[in-house]
C-alpha positions in Angstrom: 105.5 56.3 77.2 107.6 55.1 74.3 108.2 57.3 71.3 105.9 55.3 68.9 103.2 55.2 71.5 103.5 58.9 72.2 103.3 59.7 68.5 100.1 57.5 68.2 98.6 59.2 71.2 99.4 62.7 69.8 97.7 61.7 66.5 94.7 60.5 68.4 94.5 63.8 70.3 94.9 65.8 67.1 92.0 64.0 65.5 90.0 64.7 68.6 90.8 68.4 68.4 89.7 68.3 64.8 86.3 67.0 66.0 86.2 69.7 68.6 86.9 72.4 66.1 84.2 71.1 63.8 81.8 71.0 66.7 82.5 74.5 67.7 81.9 75.7 64.1 78.5 73.9 64.3 77.8 75.6 67.6 78.5 79.0 66.1 76.2 78.2 63.1 73.6 76.8 65.4 73.6 80.0 67.4 73.0 82.0 64.3 70.0 79.8 63.4 68.7 80.2 66.9 68.7 84.0 66.4 66.6 83.6 63.3 64.2 81.2 65.0 64.0 83.5 68.0 63.2 86.5 65.8 60.4 84.6 64.1 59.0 83.1 67.3 55.6 83.9 68.6 56.9 85.8 71.6 56.0 89.4 71.6 56.8 92.6 73.4 59.4 92.6 76.1 59.7 88.8 76.1 60.7 88.8 72.4 63.1 91.6 73.0 64.8 89.8 75.9 65.0 86.5 74.0 66.4 88.2 70.9 69.0 90.1 72.9 70.1 86.9 74.7 70.4 84.9 71.5 72.2 87.6 69.6 74.6 88.1 72.5 75.4 84.4 72.6 76.0 84.2 68.9 78.2 87.3 69.0 80.3 85.9 71.9 80.9 82.7 70.0 81.9 84.5 66.8 84.3 86.8 68.6 86.2 84.0 70.4 89.9 84.3 69.7 91.4 81.5 67.6 93.3 79.3 70.0 93.6 75.6 71.0 90.4 74.3 72.4 91.9 72.3 75.2 95.1 72.3 77.3 94.5 69.4 79.6 92.8 66.1 80.2 91.6 64.3 83.4 91.3 60.5 83.5 89.4 59.4 86.6 89.9 56.1 88.4 87.5 53.3 89.0 85.7 54.9 92.0 84.2 58.2 93.0 81.7 60.6 91.4 83.5 60.6 88.0 84.6 56.9 88.0 86.0 55.8 84.7 85.4 59.1 83.0 87.8 61.2 80.9 87.4 65.0 80.4 89.3 67.4 78.2 89.7 70.8 79.9 89.7 74.0 77.9 88.7 77.7 77.9 85.1 77.0 77.1 82.6 74.2 76.9 82.4 72.4 73.5 79.4 70.1 73.0 77.5 68.6 70.1 74.2 69.3 71.8 73.3 71.1 75.1 72.1 67.8 76.6 75.0 65.8 75.3 78.2 65.1 77.3 80.7 67.8 76.5 83.7 67.1 74.3 85.6 69.8 76.3 84.6 71.0 79.7 85.1 74.6 80.7 88.0 75.3 83.0 85.6 76.9 85.5 83.3 73.8 85.7 83.4 72.0 89.1 85.0 68.9 87.6 87.8 70.9 86.2 89.0 71.9 89.7 90.8 68.6 90.0 93.1 69.7 87.1 94.5 72.5 89.3 94.2 71.0 92.8 94.9 67.2 92.4 98.3 66.0 93.4 100.1 62.8 94.4 99.2 63.5 98.0 95.5 64.1 97.2 94.6 62.7 93.7 90.9 63.6 94.1 90.0 60.5 92.2 92.3 61.3 89.2 94.5 58.5 87.9 96.2 60.6 85.1 96.4 64.3 84.5 97.5 65.1 80.9 99.0 68.4 79.8 99.2 69.4 76.1 102.0 71.4 74.6 101.0 73.7 71.7 103.4 75.5 69.3 104.1 79.1 70.4 101.5 81.4 68.8 99.3 78.5 67.9 95.9 79.4 66.5 94.5 76.0 67.4 95.4 74.0 64.3 95.7 70.4 65.2 99.2 70.3 63.7 100.3 72.7 66.4 99.7 70.1 69.1 103.4 69.2 69.5 103.7 67.4 72.8 101.9 65.9 75.8 102.8 64.9 79.4 101.0 62.4 81.6 101.2 62.7 85.4 100.2 59.4 87.0 98.8 60.9 90.3 97.5 57.6 91.6 101.0 56.2 91.3 102.6 59.1 93.3 103.7 61.2 90.3 103.3 64.8 91.4 104.1 66.4 88.1 106.7 68.7 89.7 109.0 68.5 86.6 106.4 69.4 84.0 108.3 70.8 81.0 105.0 71.9 79.4 103.9 73.8 82.5 107.3 75.5 82.9 107.5 76.3 79.2 104.0 77.9 79.2 104.9 80.0 82.2 108.3 81.1 80.8 107.1 81.6 77.2 108.2 85.0 75.7 105.6 87.6 75.8 105.0 90.2 73.1 101.7 92.1 73.0 98.8 92.0 75.4 98.6 89.9 78.6 97.7 86.3 78.1 95.3 84.2 80.2 96.7 81.6 82.6 93.9 79.1 82.4 96.4 76.3 81.6 98.9 77.2 84.4 96.7 78.2 87.4 98.4 77.0 90.6 96.5 75.6 93.6 96.8 78.7 95.8 95.6 80.8 92.8 92.7 78.5 92.1 91.5 78.9 95.7 91.2 82.6 95.1 89.7 82.4 91.7 86.9 80.1 92.9 86.0 82.0 96.0 82.2 82.7 96.2 80.5 85.8 94.9 79.6 87.0 98.4 83.2 87.0 99.5 85.3 90.2 99.2 89.0 89.3 98.8 92.2 91.4 99.1 95.2 89.8 97.4 98.6 91.1 98.6 100.7 89.9 95.6 104.4 90.2 95.3 105.7 90.8 91.8 105.3 87.9 89.4 102.8 86.0 91.5 100.0 86.5 89.0 97.7 88.6 91.1 96.3 90.5 88.1 95.7 87.2 86.3 94.0 85.8 89.4 91.6 88.8 89.5 90.7 88.5 85.8 90.2 84.7 86.1 88.1 85.3 89.2 85.9 87.7 87.2 85.5 85.0 84.5 84.7 82.4 87.1 82.0 84.5 88.7 80.4 85.3 85.3 80.3 81.6 84.6 79.1 80.4 88.0 76.7 83.2 88.9 75.5 84.5 85.5 72.1 85.8 86.6 73.3 87.5 89.7 76.2 89.1 87.9 74.1 90.2 85.0 71.7 92.0 87.3 74.4 94.2 88.8 77.2 93.9 86.2 80.9 93.3 86.6 83.5 96.1 86.5 87.3 95.8 86.2 89.2 98.9 87.4 92.8 99.6 86.4 95.3 102.4 87.1 95.5 103.8 83.5 94.4 103.1 79.9 97.8 101.6 79.0 97.3 98.9 81.7 93.7 98.3 80.6 94.8 97.8 77.0 97.5 95.4 78.2 94.9 93.2 80.0 92.0 93.7 77.5 92.5 90.3 75.7 92.3 88.1 78.8 88.5 88.0 79.4 87.6 87.6 75.7 90.0 84.7 75.5 88.1 83.1 78.3 84.8 83.5 76.5 83.7 86.6 78.4 83.1 89.8 76.4 81.2 92.9 77.3 82.8 93.4 80.7 83.3 97.1 81.4 87.0 98.0 82.0 87.7 101.5 83.3 89.9 103.7 85.4 88.6 105.6 88.4 89.1 108.8 86.5 86.7 107.6 83.8 84.3 106.3 86.4 83.9 109.8 88.0 83.6 111.8 84.8 80.6 113.8 85.9 78.0 115.0 83.4 79.6 117.7 81.4 82.4 118.0 83.9 85.7 116.5 82.8 89.2 116.9 84.1 90.5 119.7 81.9 93.7 121.8 82.1 93.3 122.4 85.8 96.3 120.9 87.7 96.3 120.8 91.5 99.3 121.9 93.5 100.8 119.2 95.7 99.3 120.6 98.9 95.8 121.0 97.3 95.8 117.4 95.9 96.8 116.0 99.3 93.9 117.7 101.0 91.4 116.8 98.3 92.3 113.1 98.5 92.1 113.1 102.3 89.1 111.2 103.8 88.3 114.3 105.9 87.0 115.9 102.7 84.0 113.6 102.9 82.9 115.3 106.2 83.5 118.8 104.7 81.5 118.0 101.6 78.6 116.5 103.6 78.5 119.6 105.8 78.6 121.9 102.8 75.7 120.1 101.2 73.4 119.7 104.1 74.1 123.3 105.3 71.6 124.2 102.5 68.8 122.4 104.4 67.1 124.9 106.7 63.9 124.2 108.7 63.7 127.9 109.5 63.4 128.8 105.8 59.7 128.0 106.2 58.3 131.4 107.5 54.6 130.7 107.2 52.2 127.9 106.8 51.7 126.3 103.4 48.2 126.7 101.8 47.3 124.5 98.8 44.1 125.5 96.9 41.9 122.5 96.0 38.7 123.7 94.3 36.9 125.8 96.9 39.0 124.5 99.8 42.5 125.5 100.9 44.4 122.9 102.8 47.0 124.1 105.2 50.1 122.7 106.9 51.0 124.7 110.0 54.4 126.3 110.3 55.4 124.2 113.3 54.6 121.0 111.4 56.6 122.1 108.4 59.7 122.7 110.5 59.2 119.4 112.3 59.0 117.5 109.0 62.4 119.0 107.9 64.1 118.3 111.2 62.8 114.7 111.3 63.9 113.9 107.7 67.3 115.6 108.3 67.9 113.3 111.4 67.1 110.3 109.2 70.1 111.2 107.0 68.7 109.9 103.7 70.5 110.8 100.4 69.9 114.5 99.8 67.6 114.0 96.8 65.6 111.3 98.6 65.3 113.7 101.6 63.9 116.4 99.5 61.1 114.3 98.1 60.5 112.8 101.6 59.8 116.3 102.9 57.4 116.9 100.1 55.6 113.6 100.6 55.2 114.1 104.4 53.7 117.6 103.9 51.3 116.1 101.3 50.5 113.3 103.8 49.5 115.9 106.4 47.1 117.4 103.8 45.8 114.0 102.8 44.9 113.2 106.4 42.8 116.4 106.6 41.1 115.7 103.3 40.2 112.1 104.2 38.7 113.2 107.5 36.4 115.4 105.3 35.5 112.5 103.0 37.8 113.3 100.1 39.2 110.2 98.3 43.0 110.8 97.8 43.6 109.2 94.4 47.1 109.0 92.9 46.4 111.9 90.6 45.0 114.0 93.5 48.2 113.3 95.5 50.4 114.2 92.6 48.5 117.5 92.0 48.8 118.5 95.7 52.5 117.6 95.8 53.3 119.6 92.7 51.2 122.7 93.7 53.1 125.9 93.4 52.9 126.6 97.2 54.2 123.1 98.0 57.1 123.3 95.6 58.1 126.8 96.9 58.2 125.4 100.4 60.3 122.4 99.4 62.7 124.6 97.4 63.1 126.9 100.4 63.8 124.4 103.1 65.5 121.7 101.0 66.7 123.4 97.8 67.6 121.6 94.6 71.3 121.6 94.0 74.0 120.4 91.6 77.3 118.9 92.8 79.3 121.6 90.8 77.5 124.4 92.7 78.5 122.9 96.1 82.1 122.3 95.2 82.5 125.7 93.4 81.3 127.6 96.5 83.9 125.7 98.6 86.8 126.2 96.3 86.0 129.8 95.5 87.0 130.6 99.1 83.9 132.1 100.7 82.5 131.6 104.1 81.0 128.2 103.0 84.5 126.6 103.2 85.3 128.0 106.6 81.9 126.8 108.0 82.1 123.3 106.5 85.8 122.8 107.4 85.7 124.1 110.9 87.3 121.6 113.3 88.2 119.3 110.3 90.8 121.1 108.3 93.3 123.7 109.7 93.7 127.1 108.2 96.6 126.1 106.0 94.7 123.2 104.6 91.7 125.3 103.9 93.9 127.9 102.1 95.4 125.1 100.0 92.0 124.3 98.6 91.1 127.8 97.5 91.5 128.7 93.8 93.9 131.6 93.2 91.6 132.8 90.4 88.0 131.5 90.8 85.9 131.1 87.7 82.9 133.4 87.4 80.5 130.6 88.1 80.4 126.8 88.5 79.5 126.5 84.8 82.8 127.9 83.6 85.0 126.2 86.3 87.9 124.1 85.2 88.0 120.9 87.2 91.1 118.9 88.1 91.1 115.1 88.4 90.8 115.3 92.2 87.9 117.7 91.8 86.0 115.0 89.8 86.5 112.6 92.7 85.0 115.3 95.0 82.1 115.9 92.6 81.4 112.1 92.7 81.3 112.2 96.5 78.7 115.0 96.4 76.7 113.1 93.7 76.7 110.1 96.0 75.3 112.2 98.8 72.5 113.4 96.5 71.5 109.9 95.4 73.2 106.4 95.5 74.9 105.6 92.2 74.1 102.5 90.3 76.1 99.6 91.7 77.8 96.5 90.4 77.5 92.9 91.5 81.3 92.6 91.6 84.3 94.9 91.0 87.9 93.9 90.4 90.3 96.6 91.5 93.9 96.3 90.4 96.9 98.3 91.7 94.6 99.2 94.6 97.5 100.2 96.8 97.7 103.5 94.9 94.1 104.6 95.6 93.5 107.6 97.8 90.9 107.3 100.5 88.5 109.5 98.4 89.1 107.4 95.3 88.4 104.3 97.4 85.1 105.8 98.4 84.1 106.2 94.8 84.4 102.4 94.5 82.7 101.7 97.8 79.6 103.5 96.6 79.4 101.3 93.6 80.0 98.1 95.6 77.6 98.8 98.5 75.5 95.7 97.6 78.2 93.8 95.8 81.7 92.3 96.5 85.2 93.2 95.6 88.4 91.6 94.5 91.2 93.9 95.6 94.6 93.4 94.0 97.8 95.1 94.8 101.2 95.2 96.4 101.9 97.7 99.2 105.6 97.7 98.2 104.6 99.1 94.8 102.6 102.1 96.2 103.9 105.1 94.4 101.2 107.8 94.8 101.6 110.4 97.6 98.6 108.8 99.4 99.4 105.1 98.7 98.3 102.7 101.4 100.8 101.5 104.0 98.4 98.8 105.2 95.4 97.0 103.8 93.1 97.3 106.8 92.7 101.1 106.5 92.2 101.0 102.7 89.6 98.2 102.9 87.7 100.3 105.4 87.5 103.2 102.8 86.5 100.6 100.2 83.5 99.7 102.4 84.8 96.1 103.0 86.7 96.2 106.3 86.1 92.5 106.9 87.5 91.4 103.5 90.0 88.5 103.8 93.6 89.5 102.9 95.6 86.7 101.3 99.3 87.0 100.5 100.8 85.6 97.3 104.5 85.4 97.7 105.6 82.7 95.2 106.5 84.1 91.9 106.1 82.3 88.6 106.9 85.2 86.2 110.0 86.8 87.6 113.3 84.8 87.8 115.0 84.3 91.2 118.0 86.5 90.4 115.7 89.5 89.6 113.6 88.9 92.7 116.7 88.8 94.9 117.8 92.2 93.6 114.3 93.6 94.0 114.2 92.3 97.6 117.2 94.4 98.4 115.2 97.5 97.4 112.2 96.1 99.4 114.2 96.1 102.6 114.4 99.9 102.4 110.7 100.4 101.8 108.6 101.2 104.9 105.8 98.6 104.4 105.3 95.3 106.2 105.0 92.8 103.4 106.7 89.4 103.1 109.6 89.2 100.6 108.9 87.6 97.3 110.4 84.3 96.3 110.6 82.7 92.8 110.3 79.2 91.6 112.3 80.0 88.5 116.0 79.3 88.4 116.4 80.5 84.9 116.8 84.1 83.7 119.7 86.5 83.7 120.7 89.6 85.7 123.3 92.1 84.6 124.2 95.2 86.7 126.5 97.3 84.4 128.3 100.5 85.4 129.0 102.6 82.4 130.8 105.9 81.6 128.0 107.1 79.3 124.4 106.0 79.9 123.0 106.3 76.4 125.8 104.1 74.9 125.3 101.6 77.7 121.5 101.4 77.0 122.1 100.9 73.2 124.5 98.1 74.0 122.1 96.5 76.4 119.2 96.7 73.9 121.3 95.2 71.1 122.2 92.3 73.4 118.6 91.8 74.3 117.5 91.7 70.7 119.6 88.5 70.3 116.8 86.7 72.3 113.1 86.2 71.7 110.5 88.4 73.3 109.8 91.9 74.2 112.3 94.5 75.4 111.2 97.3 77.8 113.6 100.2 78.3 112.5 102.0 81.5 113.9 105.4 82.6 113.0 108.4 84.7 110.5 110.7 83.0 113.1 113.3 82.2 115.5 110.8 80.6 113.0 109.1 78.3 113.4 111.4 75.3 117.2 111.2 75.4 117.1 107.4 75.7 114.7 107.1 72.8 116.8 109.4 70.6 119.9 107.4 71.3 118.3 104.2 70.3 116.8 105.7 67.1 120.2 107.2 66.2 121.7 103.7 66.6 119.1 102.3 64.2 116.9 100.6 66.7 113.1 100.8 66.0 111.3 101.8 69.2 107.7 102.3 70.3 105.8 104.0 73.1 104.1 102.2 75.9 100.7 102.3 74.2 102.0 100.4 71.1 101.3 96.8 72.3 103.2 94.1 70.4 106.3 96.2 69.7 109.7 94.5 70.0 111.4 97.4 71.8 109.4 99.8 74.0 110.8 103.0 75.7 108.7 104.2 78.6 108.8 106.3 81.7 109.0 104.6 85.1 105.6 106.0 86.0 104.0 104.1 83.2 105.5 100.7 83.9 103.3 99.5 86.7 101.4 96.3 85.8 103.3 95.8 82.5 105.7 92.9 81.7 108.6 92.5 79.3 110.8 89.5 78.6 113.9 91.7 78.9 114.0 95.0 80.9 116.7 97.6 80.6 116.5 99.7 83.8 118.2 103.1 83.1 120.0 104.9 86.0 118.2 103.7 89.1 119.4 106.7 91.1 117.5 109.1 88.7 114.3 107.0 89.0 114.5 107.2 92.8 115.1 110.9 92.9 112.2 111.7 90.5 109.5 111.4 93.1 108.8 111.1 96.8 108.3 107.4 96.7 111.1 106.8 94.3 112.3 103.5 96.0 108.8 102.0 95.4 109.0 103.2 91.8 112.3 101.5 91.4 111.0 98.3 92.9 108.2 98.4 90.3 110.7 98.9 87.4 113.0 96.1 88.4 110.2 93.6 88.7 108.8 94.2 85.2 111.4 91.7 83.8 110.2 88.1 83.3 113.3 86.7 81.8 116.3 89.0 81.8 117.2 92.3 83.5 119.9 94.8 82.6 120.6 97.6 85.1 122.6 100.3 83.4 124.0 103.1 85.6 126.7 105.8 85.8 125.9 106.9 89.4 126.0 104.9 92.6 123.1 102.4 93.0 120.5 103.4 95.6 120.4 99.8 97.1 
C-alpha cells in the first residue's frame, strides 16, 4: 500500500471511528431512556423490579466503560462462504445503531470474530484481508490517535508473521494495572478462551505465556456467551492476594464486564463473626491444618455428636385429647438410617425430625385425621419432638466443633485416631486455649477448617464458573473450599508448578485437581512466552533445572530485551546504579529483594533521591517490593537484588527466585555480592 493510499485509508478509518464513537454515545443515552421507560411501564411487582434492575445494570455498564479505541481489527471476507463479501470491525464490545441493525463493531467474543485470531495463510477461514490498527500509546480512543494500520492478505499467503503492530502492542511498556489482550490473543490462547462452559480447564502456563490474561478473557467470553446460565450461578475470580487482584481489576471492565466478584480464598472463608486475627500458626500446626486428612478428622468430630442412643424413651406429642407416640426402637432406627445416608449435617437433623413426624402422621391418618401443613408443622415443632432431635442430632456451630478439637480434649484423640499421629495431634493443640469458642482467636488456616465444617453442615452457595489463578500454591484444604463452591459449576485453573512457593504447593496437577473436585479437567500447557524476552527466559530456565517439578521449559518469541548480571562490592550502591540506568527507559521499574532486605534497599534509593512506592501503589514508576509479593505482577524493568538471599529466605527459595526473575517483560538486572545460586 503506497503512502498516499495508506493516508487516505487511515482517514477513512478515523471517520468511521468517529461514527462509532457517536453511535456508542447514542447507545448510552438510549439506555438511560430505556430505564425511564421501564420505570414508567405497566409492569408491576417482581416483573417491574427485574426489568428495572436489568435496564439500570445495562445503562451503568455502558457508562462505566473505560475510554479506549472502539476497534483494533477488521476482517474482510472473500466471495464465498457464510460471510461472503462482508467486512467487520472487531473491538472490545458491540457497537450498533439499533439492536436489529448490522453492527458497526462486532464484539471480539462473537463467533465471527474468531477468524481474527485463528485465520492464517494455511487456513484463511474465508478471510481475504485481516487488518490490524495501531493506536498511540495511552490512547483514549480519539480518532487522531489512530496512527497506523497493517493488512495481512491471507488469501494470498501472507501469514502476518512480521506484524509490527502486534509486536508493538505485546511489548508496549506497562505502568499501572494489567491490560486486556483482546487485540493480541494468539490461536492457542483463543482455543482456551472459547472452551465451553461445561469444560473445566487447567492451564500450566510458563512465565510470560499470558495464562492470567487467558483466564480473565475466558471469564469475559463465558459471560458473553452464556449470560443466563452464568447469572444464575455467578462468576468468581480468585487470586492469591489483594495486590494481585488490584493489578488485574481493570481487565474485565475494559472488556465490558463489571460486577464480577474478585476475591482471595482468605476472604471467601471469612466465617460469620470469625476472622483471621492475631493468631499465627507454628509451621508444624499449619502443615497439619492444610493437610487433606483434616477433612476426615473434622467430619468425625462433627458426626460424633450424632447419637441414636441419646433417645432413652419414646416421644409423645400431645394433640388435643390424643397423645401420639413414636416408639424408642423406631426413634433409634430413624437416626441410624439418616446417618447412613450421609446428608449434610443440618439436612440430616431436619430429616430425622420429618421422619419422626411422618411416623405420627401415619398413625393419625389411620384414625381419620387430615394432616394439613399447619398440623404437620405443629407436630414437628412440639416441645417433645424438638427435645428428641436436639438430643440425638444436636444443633452445632462450626466454631464449637473446631474449638473442642484445638483445645486438646478427648475429642481430638477420638476424631484423629488412625489418621494423625501423636505428634501431629499435639501440633494442633493450642498452648493457651481460650475460655470458650466465642473468645477464640482464629488463624487463617483455622478459617479454612471452619469453612470445611460449615460445608459439612450445609452446602454453600455455588458459582457457575470460578477462575482460580496461582492455583499451584493452594493447599488441599484450600482447594476443598473452592470445590464446594464449584460442585455444580466449572473451573478455569491457572498456574505454574515451577512457581509453587507455599509449603504445600502442588508438585503435580492431577492431585490438586482431585482436591478441587475436577479430577477429569483437561490440563493444557502454555510454553510460548510473549511477555518475557528470550534472554530472561534462558536465565530463568537455569533455575528451573534445579526445581523438582516436571514442567516443560519456557521459550520466548521475543528477541528483544536486555539482561545484565552484575557482581558488586556493595549491594545498595549497585541497586541505585541499576535503577538510575533503568529510568533512562520508558516503563515501570520493580526492585525485588528478600523480605529482610526491602527496608534497606528502599532507604538507599530514597537517600539517592529516587522516588519509590510500595507494591500496592499501582502506576508508580519505581516500586520496591519483597519477593513474596511479586507473584503475578509484571514490570518493564526488574532489578533482582541478591538472589542468594532470596533463595535462603524460605524452604522453596529456588521457586521464589524463579518467580522474581520472570517478572521482567523488557529488561532484567541481577545485582549480587554473593555467589549466584544457579
